[in-house]
C-alpha positions in Angstrom: 67.2 23.9 -2.8 65.3 20.6 -3.1 64.2 19.8 -6.7 60.5 19.6 -7.1 59.1 16.1 -8.0 57.4 17.5 -11.1 60.9 18.5 -12.4 62.5 15.2 -11.6 63.1 15.4 -7.8 62.0 13.0 -5.2 58.5 13.4 -3.8 58.2 14.1 -0.1 55.9 11.1 0.2 55.7 7.9 -1.7 51.9 7.5 -1.5 49.2 10.2 -1.8 47.5 12.1 1.0 44.0 13.2 -0.1 42.5 16.5 1.1 39.7 14.8 3.0 38.1 11.4 3.9 35.8 9.8 6.4 36.8 7.8 9.5 34.9 4.6 10.1 35.5 2.4 13.1 34.1 -0.8 14.6 31.3 1.0 16.5 30.1 2.5 13.2 30.2 -0.9 11.5 28.3 -2.5 14.4 25.6 0.3 14.3 25.0 -0.1 10.6 25.0 -3.9 10.9 22.3 -3.7 13.6 20.3 -1.4 11.4 20.5 -3.8 8.5 19.1 -6.7 10.5 16.4 -4.7 12.2 12.7 -4.8 11.0 12.8 -1.2 9.5 15.4 0.0 7.1 13.8 3.4 6.5 11.4 5.7 8.4 12.2 3.7 11.5 13.2 4.6 15.1 16.7 5.6 14.3 15.5 8.7 12.5 13.8 10.0 15.6 16.8 9.1 17.7 19.1 10.9 15.3 16.9 14.0 15.2 16.9 14.1 19.0 20.7 13.8 19.0 21.1 16.6 16.5 19.0 18.8 18.8 21.3 18.0 21.7 24.4 18.8 19.6 23.1 22.0 18.0 20.9 23.3 20.8 17.9 23.6 18.4 14.4 22.8 19.4 13.7 20.7 16.2 15.7 18.8 13.7 14.6 17.1 10.4 16.9 14.5 8.9 17.0 14.4 5.1 18.8 12.6 2.3 21.6 15.1 1.7 22.7 18.7 2.3 21.2 19.9 -0.9 17.8 18.5 0.1 18.1 20.4 3.4 18.8 23.7 1.6 15.9 23.1 -0.9 13.4 22.4 1.9 14.6 25.3 3.9 14.2 27.7 1.0 10.7 26.4 0.3 9.8 26.6 3.9 11.1 30.2 3.9 8.5 30.9 1.2 11.0 32.1 -1.5 9.2 32.3 -4.8 9.3 33.9 -8.3 10.1 37.6 -8.1 12.0 37.3 -4.9 15.7 38.0 -4.4 17.8 36.1 -1.9 21.3 37.1 -0.9 24.0 34.4 -0.9 27.8 34.1 -0.8 29.6 33.3 -4.1 32.3 31.2 -2.3 30.4 28.0 -1.6 29.2 24.8 -3.3 26.6 25.6 -5.9 23.8 24.1 -3.9 23.7 27.2 -1.6 22.5 29.3 -4.5 20.8 26.5 -6.5 18.2 26.1 -3.7 17.1 29.7 -4.4 16.7 28.9 -8.1 14.7 25.8 -7.2 12.0 28.0 -5.7 11.9 30.4 -8.7 13.7 33.2 -6.8 16.9 35.0 -7.9 20.2 34.6 -6.1 22.0 37.9 -5.4 25.7 37.4 -4.6 27.2 39.5 -1.8 31.0 39.7 -1.6 33.1 38.0 1.0 35.4 39.4 3.7 38.9 39.1 2.1 40.4 37.8 5.4 37.7 35.5 6.9 36.3 34.3 3.5 32.8 34.4 4.9 30.0 36.6 3.5 30.6 40.3 4.4 27.7 42.0 6.3 28.5 45.3 4.7 28.2 43.8 1.2 24.9 42.2 2.2 23.5 45.6 3.1 24.5 47.0 -0.3 22.6 44.1 -2.0 19.3 44.7 -0.3 16.4 45.8 -2.5 12.6 45.9 -2.1 12.5 42.4 -3.5 15.0 40.9 -1.0 13.3 38.1 1.1 16.2 36.3 2.7 19.8 35.5 3.2 21.6 32.1 2.7 24.7 32.7 4.8 27.5 30.0 4.6 29.8 29.0 7.4 32.6 28.6 5.0 35.4 26.2 6.1 33.5 25.7 9.4 33.9 29.2 10.7 30.7 30.8 11.9 29.2 33.7 10.0 29.0 37.0 11.8 25.8 36.0 13.5 25.0 39.2 15.3 25.6 41.5 12.4 23.7 39.4 9.9 20.8 38.8 12.3 20.5 42.5 12.8 20.3 43.1 9.1 17.5 40.4 8.9 15.5 42.0 11.7 15.9 45.5 10.2 14.6 44.4 6.7 12.3 41.5 7.7 14.4 38.8 6.1 14.6 35.0 6.7 18.0 33.8 7.6 19.0 30.3 6.4 22.4 29.3 7.7 24.3 26.9 5.4 26.3 25.0 8.1 27.4 22.2 5.8 30.9 22.8 7.0 30.2 23.7 10.6 28.9 20.9 12.7 30.4 21.4 16.2 31.3 25.0 15.7 30.2 27.6 18.3 29.5 31.3 18.1 29.9 33.1 21.4 29.5 29.8 23.1 26.3 28.9 21.3 26.3 25.9 18.9 25.8 26.5 15.2 22.4 25.3 14.4 20.6 27.2 17.2 20.7 30.8 15.9 19.3 31.2 12.4 15.7 30.8 11.4 16.8 27.5 9.8 20.2 25.9 9.7 21.2 23.3 7.1 23.8 20.5 7.6 25.5 18.0 5.3 26.9 14.7 6.2 28.9 13.8 3.1 31.9 11.6 3.7 34.5 14.4 3.7 32.6 16.4 6.4 33.4 16.2 10.1 30.8 13.5 10.7 29.2 11.4 7.9 26.1 9.4 7.2 27.5 8.3 3.8 25.2 10.9 2.4 22.7 12.8 4.4 21.6 16.2 5.7 19.4 17.9 8.3 17.6 21.2 8.9 17.3 22.6 12.5 14.9 25.2 13.6 13.2 26.6 16.8 10.0 27.4 14.9 7.2 24.8 15.3 5.4 25.9 12.1 8.6 25.6 10.0 9.4 22.3 11.6 6.0 20.7 10.6 6.3 22.0 7.1 9.8 20.6 6.7 8.5 17.2 7.8 5.7 17.3 5.2 7.9 18.5 2.4 10.5 15.7 3.2 7.8 13.1 2.4 6.0 14.2 -0.7 3.9 16.8 1.1 1.9 13.9 2.7 0.7 14.1 6.3 -0.9 11.7 8.8 -1.6 14.7 11.1 -5.4 15.2 11.1 -4.9 18.9 11.9 -3.1 19.4 8.6 -5.6 17.6 6.5 -8.3 19.1 4.3 -10.4 15.9 4.6 -9.5 14.5 8.1 -10.6 11.0 9.2 -9.8 8.7 12.1 -8.9 5.8 9.8 -5.5 4.6 10.9 -4.4 3.8 7.3 -5.3 7.3 5.9 -2.8 9.8 4.8 -3.2 12.9 2.7 -1.0 14.9 0.3 -1.7 18.6 1.2 1.1 20.2 -0.9 3.8 19.2 -3.4 6.8 17.8 -1.7 9.6 15.4 -2.3 11.1 12.1 -1.3 14.0 13.5 0.7 14.0 10.9 3.5 17.0 9.5 5.1 17.2 5.7 5.7 17.7 4.1 9.2 20.9 2.7 7.9 22.3 6.2 7.3 20.9 7.4 10.6 22.6 4.5 12.5 25.9 5.5 11.0 25.5 9.2 11.8 24.4 8.5 15.4 27.5 6.5 15.9 29.6 9.3 14.3 28.1 12.0 16.4 29.3 10.2 19.5 32.8 10.8 18.2 32.2 14.5 17.3 34.2 15.8 20.3 37.2 13.7 19.3 36.9 14.6 15.6 36.6 18.3 16.5 39.6 18.2 18.8 41.8 16.6 16.2 40.7 19.0 13.4 41.6 22.0 15.7 45.0 20.5 16.5 45.8 20.1 12.8 44.6 23.6 12.0 46.8 25.0 14.8 49.8 23.1 13.4 49.2 24.5 9.9 48.7 28.0 11.2 51.9 28.0 13.2 53.8 26.7 10.2 52.5 29.1 7.6 51.6 32.3 9.5 55.2 33.6 9.5 55.7 33.0 5.7 55.2 36.2 3.6 54.5 34.0 0.6 51.3 32.6 2.2 48.2 34.0 3.8 46.4 32.3 6.7 42.6 32.6 7.1 41.6 35.0 9.8 39.1 33.8 12.4 36.7 36.1 14.2 37.1 35.9 18.0 33.4 34.9 18.4 33.8 31.7 16.4 35.1 28.6 18.1 35.6 26.8 14.8 35.7 23.1 13.9 37.3 23.3 10.5 36.0 21.3 7.6 38.6 22.8 5.2 42.0 24.3 5.7 42.6 27.0 3.1 46.1 27.8 1.9 46.2 31.2 0.2 49.1 32.2 -1.9 50.6 35.7 -1.9 51.3 35.7 -5.6 53.3 38.9 -5.5 55.9 36.9 -3.5 56.0 33.9 -5.8 57.1 33.3 -9.4 54.3 30.7 -10.0 50.5 30.9 -10.3 48.0 28.8 -8.3 47.9 26.1 -11.0 51.6 25.6 -10.9 51.6 25.5 -7.1 48.7 23.0 -7.1 50.5 20.8 -9.6 53.7 20.9 -7.7 51.9 19.8 -4.5 50.3 16.9 -6.4 53.8 16.0 -7.7 54.8 15.7 -4.0 51.8 13.3 -3.5 49.9 15.9 -1.5 46.4 16.0 -3.2 44.8 19.4 -2.5 41.5 20.7 -3.9 40.0 24.1 -4.7 37.0 25.5 -2.8 35.3 27.1 -4.7 34.8 28.5 -8.1 32.6 31.6 -7.5 29.1 30.2 -8.1 28.2 32.8 -10.7 31.3 31.8 -12.8 29.6 28.5 -13.6 28.4 28.3 -17.2 24.8 27.7 -16.1 24.9 31.0 -14.2 26.4 32.7 -17.1 23.4 31.7 -19.1 21.2 33.3 -16.5 22.9 36.6 -17.1 25.5 36.7 -14.3 29.0 38.0 -15.3 32.4 38.3 -13.9 33.3 41.3 -11.7 30.3 41.0 -9.3 32.3 40.2 -6.2 36.0 41.4 -6.5 37.1 39.9 -3.2 35.6 36.5 -4.0 37.3 36.5 -7.5 40.7 37.5 -6.0 40.3 34.8 -3.4 39.5 32.1 -6.0 42.7 32.8 -8.0 45.0 32.3 -5.0 43.6 29.3 -2.9 43.6 25.6 -2.4 42.6 23.3 0.4 45.2 21.2 2.2 44.5 17.8 3.7 42.4 18.0 6.9 40.7 15.0 8.5 40.6 13.0 11.7 42.9 10.2 10.7 45.7 12.5 9.5 48.7 11.7 11.7 51.2 14.2 13.0 53.8 12.7 10.6 51.3 13.3 7.7 50.8 16.9 8.8 54.5 17.5 9.0 54.9 16.0 5.5 52.3 18.4 4.1 54.0 21.3 5.8 57.4 20.2 4.4 55.9 19.9 0.9 54.4 23.4 1.0 57.7 24.9 2.3 59.7 23.1 -0.4 57.5 24.5 -3.1 57.5 28.0 -1.6 61.3 27.9 -1.5 61.5 26.8 -5.1 59.1 29.5 -6.4 60.1 32.3 -4.0 60.5 35.6 -5.8 
């Protein structure tokens, strides 16, 4: 048995492999350089070009580019009309922004449990959470796998709920052949550097609803409009603009838009490579009783943002922390996605306690995310697999 590096053995790799990172090439650099020397660095023509490109990629009628994924969620929640006294159902296994956007509007997040095999929000748990105060659902395409669109849409139609899809992980994913971004009332994306495509920072909301689209545009820019039809005191003066509601400065720059436009041209290649790496990991780990592989619903053609390694702790003599530390000792830098949102101390202060979502809590104790990104070579992937197998062999019960 190979000795683990944390106990004095030799690491499987001399330099670290991180769990995720961006891929930037000469085309990206050229696109950003051209933006930098153009007359408009923000609110320029590249924003409109990007929004058109996002509509092409997602199949949505409208797209609104914003400064980051959290801004996208916030504006979507406001546009949905969530307010004080409302309840909005959300998954606990997500980045905190998915629930925070509900709090921003004065509403209360209600956490529905996850499916223990797919890790996405469970439609049956959603049904159990619905009350007369429920106004919407923020459903997360966790790891990039699509939510159960049909079942959740049916729940929304039955109860008159707004569906916001948090697709921060899921650009390029399809559900029954339809791109994510074209099915929910509003879909939110993030373009952080570890995502499949990046703008450095950035986000977007897509929708097919004209009224929602125009409100998203206003809210993105302080609630100010130049559209005479939206004004209280319209005028034909070319300089005139009017604030008609309280909004925010959530604009994206043309520099970011230039980078993202270039990145979106590479989305097919990025998606293909992420699928290849996911398949290699699945083949390597699916036959090992000490590990559990995330199940995918057949309707989802998934572009993975994250690859989740789940430990079967009944078959191992270590806990997740020991396994995580052992991987790091082998220079494989994993991460954990995510602490159940309501376990954060801020949410504790709001009255949330442990035990709300047993599947989510069991999931959290057993998981970590393995390296997954476009530039990961086949040799890198095999190194990660070897490191995992080495640690499993050492801790096998």
